[in-house]
Phi, psi and omega in degrees: 000007181275166180108186185291342179270355186299315179300319181291328177292319180293317178299317178303313180295320180296317180296320179295319179297319181292324177298319174296319174305312181294319176300321182293312176300322180291328174296315179296317178296322179295334184259001177300133177084359177295148187239142175227164183282341180216163179293329177295327184273349186290145177295136178244131179305155178245157175228144177270128178250125179264150176229151179278142179234113183257127174272114185294325187289316186260341183082003178280149183241140176224184179241157173213162178276119179279323182191161166243112188244154179275140178286151176267077182235154179268133178293157184269125177276135179227130182277114180212076185298340178276355179287142182292340180260005182297143177281185183295342174267001178082023182253149169236162181244123184259140179304133182273060183259126178270102181299325178293316177295325177294321180293322177293321176301315182292316179298316179299317178297317177300317180293317177297321176300311179296325178296323177289322175302313179298315178296316176297321178298316179294316177302316177297317180296315178299318175298320178295319178294326177293319179291335180279347179302143177245000000 
């Protein structure tokens, strides 16, 4: 991973990881308010887990997505006997998605993605200017 492309490799990995993070938050937002007939069937929000990836040869560190895991949260019980998915007690289970927290997660992932785009753009511009030197 050494050489002129190493920075771009690291940037690519960081951008890919943030894209997974944004997609995970979008999935959670898409399922906010979804209803199920039982607690076990209710949608549970997901989180992206990042891991450090160290290149032993160069000593450079990058990031990768280690996993996308379901949160261990309880679905919200709502009494709605007229709902077609209601159980024998007239309850339905609503996905426990905090829409505000998901928007913050998405905004933060978007900001990190844009930061990497800007850093890579600056590095590219500096490389081009170096090549133009006489």
